[in-house]
Z-matrix of the N, CA and C atoms (Angstrom, degrees):
N
C 1 1.441
C 2 1.534 1 108.76
N 3 1.314 2 115.79 1 140.68
C 4 1.457 3 123.06 2 179.69
C 5 1.525 4 111.25 3 -65.51
N 6 1.329 5 115.50 4 153.96
C 7 1.465 6 120.03 5 174.45
C 8 1.520 7 110.97 6 -58.66
N 9 1.334 8 116.78 7 -33.48
C 10 1.459 9 119.70 8 178.11
C 11 1.519 10 110.81 9 -61.68
N 12 1.314 11 116.49 10 -40.50
C 13 1.454 12 121.15 11 179.90
C 14 1.519 13 112.81 12 -72.50
N 15 1.311 14 117.26 13 -20.22
C 16 1.466 15 121.74 14 -178.44
C 17 1.533 16 112.38 15 -92.78
N 18 1.329 17 116.86 16 -4.89
C 19 1.457 18 120.89 17 -176.05
C 20 1.520 19 110.84 18 -89.83
N 21 1.324 20 116.61 19 135.28
C 22 1.460 21 122.62 20 175.84
C 23 1.531 22 107.63 21 -85.65
N 24 1.310 23 117.37 22 112.48
C 25 1.457 24 123.20 23 -176.34
C 26 1.525 25 112.28 24 -90.75
N 27 1.291 26 118.81 25 -0.24
C 28 1.458 27 123.09 26 -179.39
C 29 1.523 28 110.27 27 -60.82
N 30 1.324 29 116.36 28 127.35
C 31 1.458 30 121.64 29 176.93
C 32 1.516 31 115.48 30 77.75
N 33 1.332 32 118.30 31 3.81
C 34 1.466 33 121.01 32 179.29
C 35 1.532 34 108.46 33 -82.60
N 36 1.329 35 115.84 34 125.96
C 37 1.457 36 120.87 35 178.91
C 38 1.529 37 109.03 36 -89.80
N 39 1.333 38 116.16 37 128.42
C 40 1.467 39 120.85 38 -179.60
C 41 1.523 40 110.43 39 -68.02
N 42 1.326 41 115.80 40 143.20
C 43 1.460 42 121.51 41 176.55
C 44 1.518 43 108.36 42 -140.98
N 45 1.314 44 116.32 43 120.09
C 46 1.459 45 121.72 44 177.85
C 47 1.520 46 109.25 45 -81.64
N 48 1.341 47 117.35 46 144.74
C 49 1.467 48 118.36 47 175.36
C 50 1.526 49 109.81 48 -67.17
N 51 1.313 50 117.06 49 140.18
C 52 1.457 51 121.80 50 178.00
C 53 1.512 52 109.73 51 -77.19
N 54 1.316 53 116.19 52 131.32
C 55 1.465 54 121.76 53 175.50
C 56 1.517 55 113.23 54 49.27
N 57 1.316 56 117.38 55 46.55
C 58 1.447 57 120.81 56 179.06
C 59 1.513 58 112.88 57 75.97
N 60 1.317 59 117.64 58 7.32
C 61 1.455 60 120.85 59 176.89
C 62 1.520 61 114.18 60 86.13
N 63 1.313 62 118.50 61 4.43
C 64 1.460 63 121.22 62 -177.97
C 65 1.522 64 110.71 63 -122.37
N 66 1.305 65 115.04 64 148.07
C 67 1.456 66 120.98 65 166.50
C 68 1.527 67 105.72 66 -83.40
N 69 1.329 68 118.13 67 152.94
C 70 1.465 69 118.49 68 176.45
C 71 1.530 70 110.66 69 -58.60
N 72 1.310 71 115.50 70 151.85
C 73 1.463 72 121.95 71 176.07
C 74 1.531 73 107.03 72 -70.55
N 75 1.336 74 118.96 73 132.35
C 76 1.473 75 120.82 74 -179.01
C 77 1.534 76 111.95 75 -59.97
N 78 1.332 77 115.56 76 155.77
C 79 1.458 78 121.18 77 177.15
C 80 1.525 79 109.35 78 -49.55
N 81 1.319 80 116.33 79 133.28
C 82 1.455 81 120.25 80 178.32
C 83 1.510 82 111.51 81 160.68
N 84 1.325 83 115.81 82 -173.49
C 85 1.458 84 123.33 83 179.93
C 86 1.517 85 108.26 84 -115.78
N 87 1.339 86 116.28 85 128.44
C 88 1.459 87 122.48 86 -173.70
C 89 1.525 88 110.09 87 -139.27
N 90 1.337 89 115.62 88 157.01
C 91 1.459 90 121.23 89 172.51
C 92 1.526 91 109.40 90 -79.68
N 93 1.331 92 115.31 91 136.92
C 94 1.459 93 122.24 92 177.30
C 95 1.524 94 109.62 93 -135.74
N 96 1.317 95 115.39 94 155.34
C 97 1.453 96 122.17 95 172.49
C 98 1.520 97 107.60 96 -120.42
N 99 1.319 98 116.76 97 136.00
C 100 1.467 99 121.14 98 176.57
C 101 1.524 100 107.09 99 -75.81
N 102 1.328 101 116.43 100 121.57
C 103 1.462 102 120.42 101 -176.52
C 104 1.522 103 113.73 102 -110.77
N 105 1.334 104 117.35 103 -17.30
C 106 1.460 105 119.31 104 -179.83
C 107 1.522 106 110.02 105 -156.88
N 108 1.313 107 115.84 106 142.19
C 109 1.459 108 122.75 107 175.19
C 110 1.520 109 105.80 108 -136.42
N 111 1.332 110 115.86 109 122.38
C 112 1.459 111 119.54 110 -172.78
C 113 1.529 112 111.23 111 -143.91
N 114 1.342 113 116.42 112 135.29
C 115 1.463 114 121.65 113 173.50
C 116 1.519 115 108.74 114 -81.85
N 117 1.347 116 116.54 115 135.02
C 118 1.460 117 120.96 116 -179.70
C 119 1.525 118 109.78 117 -138.17
N 120 1.333 119 117.04 118 150.84
C 121 1.468 120 119.49 119 175.45
C 122 1.532 121 110.41 120 -77.94
N 123 1.323 122 116.23 121 149.00
C 124 1.461 123 119.78 122 175.23
C 125 1.526 124 109.35 123 -70.33
N 126 1.329 125 116.86 124 159.18
C 127 1.472 126 120.83 125 179.30
C 128 1.519 127 111.73 126 -56.11
N 129 1.337 128 115.98 127 -38.72
C 130 1.466 129 119.96 128 -178.07
C 131 1.527 130 111.94 129 -74.90
N 132 1.335 131 116.77 130 -15.96
C 133 1.459 132 120.22 131 -179.09
C 134 1.519 133 113.54 132 79.59
N 135 1.325 134 117.49 133 8.40
C 136 1.465 135 120.76 134 -177.33
C 137 1.516 136 113.51 135 -97.52
N 138 1.317 137 116.95 136 1.93
C 139 1.462 138 119.54 137 -178.81
C 140 1.513 139 111.27 138 -163.13
N 141 1.315 140 114.87 139 -174.52
C 142 1.467 141 122.73 140 178.63
C 143 1.528 142 107.83 141 -134.10
N 144 1.322 143 114.56 142 150.74
C 145 1.451 144 119.53 143 174.69
C 146 1.515 145 109.28 144 -134.99
N 147 1.331 146 115.21 145 159.65
C 148 1.455 147 122.20 146 175.07
C 149 1.519 148 106.23 147 -100.72
N 150 1.334 149 116.65 148 125.83
C 151 1.460 150 120.98 149 175.15
C 152 1.517 151 108.07 150 -107.10
N 153 1.332 152 115.91 151 124.47
C 154 1.461 153 121.47 152 177.17
C 155 1.516 154 108.78 153 -112.17
N 156 1.328 155 115.33 154 137.54
C 157 1.455 156 121.42 155 176.74
C 158 1.519 157 107.95 156 -107.54
N 159 1.322 158 115.78 157 126.53
C 160 1.454 159 123.76 158 179.31
C 161 1.523 160 107.28 159 -113.30
N 162 1.337 161 117.70 160 125.55
C 163 1.464 162 121.74 161 -179.95
C 164 1.516 163 109.43 162 -104.68
N 165 1.333 164 116.18 163 128.09
C 166 1.464 165 121.45 164 -178.13
C 167 1.524 166 110.25 165 -69.54
N 168 1.330 167 116.33 166 136.77
C 169 1.464 168 122.80 167 179.60
C 170 1.522 169 112.69 168 -104.32
N 171 1.336 170 117.58 169 -11.36
C 172 1.463 171 121.00 170 -179.55
C 173 1.525 172 109.50 171 -71.45
N 174 1.338 173 115.96 172 137.77
C 175 1.461 174 121.64 173 -174.49
C 176 1.520 175 114.73 174 -48.27
N 177 1.317 176 117.95 175 -49.98
C 178 1.461 177 120.88 176 -173.63
C 179 1.528 178 112.89 177 -62.49
N 180 1.323 179 117.92 178 -25.38
C 181 1.468 180 121.88 179 -176.57
C 182 1.523 181 111.74 180 -128.07
N 183 1.323 182 115.52 181 17.68
C 184 1.470 183 121.85 182 -176.55
C 185 1.524 184 110.87 183 -52.07
N 186 1.337 185 114.71 184 129.61
C 187 1.459 186 121.17 185 177.45
C 188 1.513 187 114.34 186 92.01
N 189 1.335 188 118.02 187 -17.80
C 190 1.456 189 118.99 188 177.50
C 191 1.521 190 108.96 189 -71.41
N 192 1.323 191 115.26 190 147.16
C 193 1.456 192 119.21 191 -176.60
C 194 1.520 193 111.80 192 -115.90
N 195 1.315 194 113.22 193 151.96
C 196 1.459 195 123.65 194 172.94
C 197 1.520 196 105.00 195 -127.20
N 198 1.311 197 116.57 196 139.82
C 199 1.463 198 119.97 197 -179.91
C 200 1.520 199 110.51 198 -114.15
N 201 1.321 200 114.37 199 141.31
C 202 1.451 201 121.80 200 172.44
C 203 1.517 202 107.71 201 -113.92
N 204 1.322 203 116.76 202 135.43
C 205 1.467 204 121.40 203 179.06
C 206 1.520 205 107.94 204 -122.10
N 207 1.328 206 115.30 205 128.37
C 208 1.457 207 121.49 206 -171.15
C 209 1.528 208 109.33 207 -127.41
N 210 1.334 209 116.76 208 110.06
C 211 1.470 210 123.50 209 -177.70
C 212 1.524 211 110.73 210 -78.63
N 213 1.301 212 116.74 211 89.43
C 214 1.471 213 119.95 212 -178.56
C 215 1.524 214 112.90 213 -90.18
N 216 1.323 215 117.62 214 -14.33
C 217 1.468 216 122.11 215 176.83
C 218 1.521 217 106.72 216 -135.21
N 219 1.335 218 115.43 217 102.66
C 220 1.452 219 119.78 218 -173.33
C 221 1.523 220 109.12 219 -155.55
N 222 1.335 221 118.31 220 143.69
C 223 1.462 222 119.49 221 176.53
C 224 1.534 223 112.52 222 -62.60
N 225 1.326 224 116.51 223 -23.93
C 226 1.455 225 121.31 224 178.95
C 227 1.532 226 108.66 225 -85.51
N 228 1.319 227 116.30 226 103.20
C 229 1.466 228 121.13 227 -176.06
C 230 1.519 229 112.14 228 -64.16
N 231 1.332 230 118.18 229 -29.14
C 232 1.456 231 120.68 230 176.96
C 233 1.527 232 110.38 231 -62.83
N 234 1.331 233 116.84 232 -43.20
C 235 1.470 234 120.93 233 178.06
C 236 1.525 235 110.48 234 -61.06
N 237 1.315 236 117.03 235 -40.89
C 238 1.467 237 121.55 236 179.19
C 239 1.532 238 110.11 237 -64.78
N 240 1.324 239 117.14 238 -43.66
C 241 1.470 240 120.77 239 -179.88
C 242 1.528 241 111.50 240 -62.82
N 243 1.335 242 116.98 241 -41.69
C 244 1.463 243 120.59 242 178.03
C 245 1.521 244 109.83 243 -62.49
N 246 1.332 245 116.97 244 -45.41
C 247 1.468 246 121.19 245 -179.48
C 248 1.523 247 110.91 246 -61.12
N 249 1.318 248 117.40 247 -43.95
C 250 1.470 249 120.81 248 -179.77
C 251 1.526 250 110.91 249 -61.54
N 252 1.335 251 117.18 250 -42.45
C 253 1.459 252 121.26 251 -179.88
C 254 1.533 253 111.25 252 -66.33
N 255 1.356 254 116.86 253 -40.09
C 256 1.454 255 119.53 254 179.52
C 257 1.531 256 111.35 255 -67.25
N 258 1.329 257 117.36 256 -42.08
C 259 1.470 258 119.66 257 179.10
C 260 1.525 259 110.31 258 -67.90
N 261 1.321 260 118.04 259 -33.52
C 262 1.471 261 121.23 260 175.32
C 263 1.530 262 109.64 261 -63.35
N 264 1.352 263 117.19 262 -42.70
C 265 1.472 264 121.07 263 178.21
C 266 1.530 265 110.45 264 -64.06
N 267 1.321 266 117.48 265 -39.33
C 268 1.460 267 122.08 266 176.49
C 269 1.530 268 110.21 267 -61.35
N 270 1.327 269 115.91 268 -48.45
C 271 1.461 270 120.16 269 178.75
C 272 1.520 271 112.37 270 -61.14
N 273 1.326 272 116.83 271 -40.76
C 274 1.469 273 120.79 272 178.04
C 275 1.527 274 110.62 273 -62.08
N 276 1.353 275 117.23 274 -41.36
C 277 1.470 276 120.75 275 179.26
C 278 1.521 277 111.15 276 -63.75
N 279 1.335 278 116.12 277 -33.28
C 280 1.466 279 120.87 278 179.62
C 281 1.525 280 112.63 279 -87.22
N 282 1.331 281 116.57 280 -14.38
C 283 1.465 282 120.62 281 -177.43
C 284 1.512 283 112.77 282 74.64
N 285 1.336 284 116.83 283 29.15
C 286 1.470 285 121.20 284 -179.45
C 287 1.526 286 110.31 285 -137.95
N 288 1.326 287 114.80 286 167.55
C 289 1.455 288 121.40 287 168.01
C 290 1.522 289 105.79 288 -98.97
N 291 1.342 290 118.05 289 117.40
C 292 1.468 291 120.02 290 -176.79
C 293 1.528 292 111.13 291 -73.39
N 294 1.318 293 116.33 292 97.48
C 295 1.462 294 121.64 293 -176.64
C 296 1.519 295 113.34 294 -94.71
N 297 1.314 296 118.14 295 -10.15
C 298 1.459 297 121.52 296 -179.99
C 299 1.510 298 110.50 297 169.68
N 300 1.328 299 116.50 298 175.01
C 301 1.469 300 120.10 299 -178.55
C 302 1.520 301 113.93 300 -54.38
N 303 1.324 302 116.88 301 -38.86
C 304 1.466 303 120.04 302 -177.68
C 305 1.526 304 112.37 303 -63.40
N 306 1.337 305 117.25 304 -24.18
C 307 1.471 306 120.79 305 178.19
C 308 1.524 307 111.74 306 -82.41
N 309 1.340 308 117.24 307 -14.43
C 310 1.461 309 120.64 308 -173.28
C 311 1.529 310 114.87 309 -112.61
N 312 1.324 311 117.20 310 -41.63
C 313 1.460 312 120.53 311 -175.17
C 314 1.526 313 110.43 312 -60.63
N 315 1.327 314 115.47 313 130.05
C 316 1.460 315 121.69 314 -179.42
C 317 1.518 316 113.60 315 96.24
N 318 1.319 317 117.95 316 -14.47
C 319 1.470 318 120.96 317 -179.39
C 320 1.526 319 110.53 318 -73.58
N 321 1.338 320 115.57 319 145.66
C 322 1.464 321 122.67 320 -179.35
C 323 1.530 322 108.76 321 -112.74
N 324 1.321 323 115.60 322 137.47
C 325 1.454 324 122.09 323 176.16
C 326 1.521 325 108.02 324 -152.85
N 327 1.321 326 115.48 325 175.00
C 328 1.461 327 119.48 326 174.30
C 329 1.525 328 107.63 327 -103.28
N 330 1.325 329 114.61 328 141.03
C 331 1.455 330 120.91 329 174.13
C 332 1.519 331 108.39 330 -119.50
N 333 1.316 332 115.80 331 136.32
C 334 1.456 333 120.78 332 169.27
C 335 1.526 334 104.85 333 -93.64
N 336 1.326 335 115.97 334 119.79
C 337 1.460 336 120.25 335 -176.95
C 338 1.523 337 110.53 336 -119.54
N 339 1.327 338 114.77 337 155.32
C 340 1.463 339 121.25 338 173.82
C 341 1.520 340 108.11 339 -134.01
N 342 1.313 341 115.90 340 166.28
C 343 1.459 342 122.58 341 -179.90
C 344 1.516 343 107.96 342 -104.06
N 345 1.345 344 115.89 343 133.72
C 346 1.457 345 120.87 344 179.22
C 347 1.528 346 109.28 345 -146.54
N 348 1.337 347 117.72 346 162.56
C 349 1.464 348 119.90 347 177.06
C 350 1.529 349 110.70 348 -66.89
N 351 1.327 350 115.93 349 144.23
C 352 1.466 351 121.21 350 177.13
C 353 1.519 352 109.47 351 -68.16
N 354 1.330 353 117.04 352 141.82
C 355 1.468 354 120.47 353 -179.65
C 356 1.528 355 111.84 354 -68.33
N 357 1.329 356 118.06 355 -30.97
C 358 1.465 357 120.71 356 -178.66
C 359 1.526 358 112.88 357 -86.73
N 360 1.331 359 117.93 358 -15.70
C 361 1.460 360 122.23 359 -179.62
C 362 1.529 361 108.17 360 -157.56
N 363 1.346 362 116.86 361 86.60
C 364 1.469 363 120.71 362 -176.04
C 365 1.527 364 115.02 363 -59.84
N 366 1.338 365 118.48 364 -11.58
C 367 1.465 366 119.64 365 176.99
C 368 1.525 367 111.23 366 -78.16
N 369 1.338 368 117.38 367 -10.39
C 370 1.467 369 122.16 368 178.55
C 371 1.525 370 109.07 369 -112.76
N 372 1.328 371 115.23 370 151.38
C 373 1.461 372 120.46 371 -177.57
C 374 1.529 373 110.83 372 -106.76
N 375 1.329 374 115.18 373 154.65
C 376 1.457 375 121.70 374 178.73
C 377 1.524 376 108.61 375 -146.59
N 378 1.328 377 115.80 376 171.84
C 379 1.462 378 119.92 377 177.25
C 380 1.516 379 111.08 378 -94.10
N 381 1.312 380 114.43 379 144.30
C 382 1.458 381 123.84 380 174.61
C 383 1.520 382 106.77 381 -117.32
N 384 1.330 383 117.90 382 135.19
C 385 1.465 384 121.68 383 174.85
C 386 1.521 385 107.64 384 -83.84
N 387 1.327 386 116.47 385 121.20
C 388 1.459 387 121.47 386 -178.61
C 389 1.525 388 113.47 387 -99.57
N 390 1.351 389 117.06 388 -34.23
C 391 1.472 390 121.09 389 -179.23
C 392 1.509 391 109.91 390 -150.74
N 393 1.332 392 114.70 391 148.89
C 394 1.458 393 123.29 392 173.97
C 395 1.516 394 106.64 393 -108.27
N 396 1.331 395 117.07 394 126.80
C 397 1.456 396 121.16 395 -176.07
C 398 1.525 397 110.02 396 -129.20
N 399 1.339 398 117.61 397 146.72
C 400 1.466 399 119.48 398 176.50
C 401 1.524 400 110.49 399 -61.62
N 402 1.315 401 116.21 400 150.08
C 403 1.466 402 119.99 401 178.68
C 404 1.519 403 111.18 402 -74.17
N 405 1.325 404 116.92 403 -10.17
C 406 1.459 405 120.96 404 179.39
C 407 1.516 406 112.71 405 90.84
N 408 1.330 407 116.98 406 4.56
C 409 1.453 408 121.26 407 178.67
C 410 1.514 409 113.44 408 77.96
N 411 1.309 410 117.29 409 -9.55
C 412 1.463 411 120.82 410 179.21
C 413 1.522 412 108.66 411 -97.67
N 414 1.313 413 116.81 412 152.89
C 415 1.454 414 118.02 413 176.37
C 416 1.521 415 109.91 414 -63.04
N 417 1.323 416 116.81 415 152.36
C 418 1.462 417 119.27 416 -178.46
C 419 1.524 418 111.60 417 -57.93
N 420 1.304 419 115.43 418 139.81
C 421 1.452 420 122.11 419 175.66
C 422 1.524 421 105.90 420 -108.60
N 423 1.338 422 117.76 421 95.00
C 424 1.468 423 119.99 422 -174.43
C 425 1.514 424 112.13 423 -49.97
N 426 1.337 425 113.75 424 132.82
C 427 1.457 426 119.69 425 177.21
C 428 1.516 427 113.78 426 79.10
N 429 1.339 428 117.69 427 8.39
C 430 1.459 429 120.52 428 -175.89
C 431 1.521 430 111.95 429 -58.96
N 432 1.311 431 116.38 430 -50.65
C 433 1.454 432 119.25 431 -176.01
C 434 1.518 433 109.02 432 -118.10
N 435 1.291 434 116.41 433 113.16
C 436 1.454 435 122.99 434 177.65
C 437 1.521 436 107.81 435 -112.21
N 438 1.310 437 116.84 436 156.60
C 439 1.454 438 118.10 437 176.41
C 440 1.526 439 110.53 438 -59.66
N 441 1.309 440 116.65 439 152.35
C 442 1.463 441 120.98 440 -177.02
C 443 1.517 442 111.70 441 -56.57
N 444 1.326 443 117.67 442 -32.82
C 445 1.457 444 120.20 443 -177.66
C 446 1.525 445 112.18 444 -74.35
N 447 1.332 446 117.75 445 -23.74
C 448 1.470 447 120.46 446 -178.68
C 449 1.516 448 109.33 447 -75.96
N 450 1.302 449 116.51 448 114.97
C 451 1.460 450 120.57 449 176.79
C 452 1.514 451 114.32 450 81.50
N 453 1.350 452 117.28 451 4.54
C 454 1.461 453 119.05 452 178.30
C 455 1.513 454 108.78 453 -68.85
N 456 1.305 455 115.88 454 134.50
C 457 1.463 456 120.13 455 -178.22
C 458 1.519 457 108.75 456 -125.61
N 459 1.296 458 115.61 457 149.01
C 460 1.453 459 119.97 458 174.30
C 461 1.520 460 107.99 459 -78.55
N 462 1.300 461 116.41 460 127.86
C 463 1.454 462 119.87 461 177.80
C 464 1.516 463 107.77 462 -109.45
N 465 1.327 464 117.75 463 144.02
C 466 1.475 465 120.32 464 -176.43
C 467 1.519 466 113.76 465 -74.49
N 468 1.319 467 119.36 466 -5.41
C 469 1.457 468 120.01 467 -177.23
C 470 1.482 469 112.03 468 -130.60
């Protein structure tokens, strides 16, 4: 019998993980792999956006995801222009023209990320993608680049 079947659930209060169970990844540059690319309708229903899921490959944050949302069909032309420029920068970092999910899923690159308040709930924090960088052609070296504050030590000299 499974451990789940052997557990007494009486009196156990349910608790959902906050924000997917992860704290945002600290400001810094990390290796990521694109794991999903999906077209979605905007909340208002007046446009469509591409949502990309990037999974961190660095040991300390391995498996955590960051999402990029790109408004490629929107009544707001400024939003469309920003999305086009960001996807162009992503493609340049990968050395490809992003023609569809099949051209992107599985690709590895570095992302420079920062932490910012969520637009839907400013009391919670999330990651923002600030830059798309080439992976350098080498396989990811987990933990290669950590934020300056991670592991910084005071030295006496």
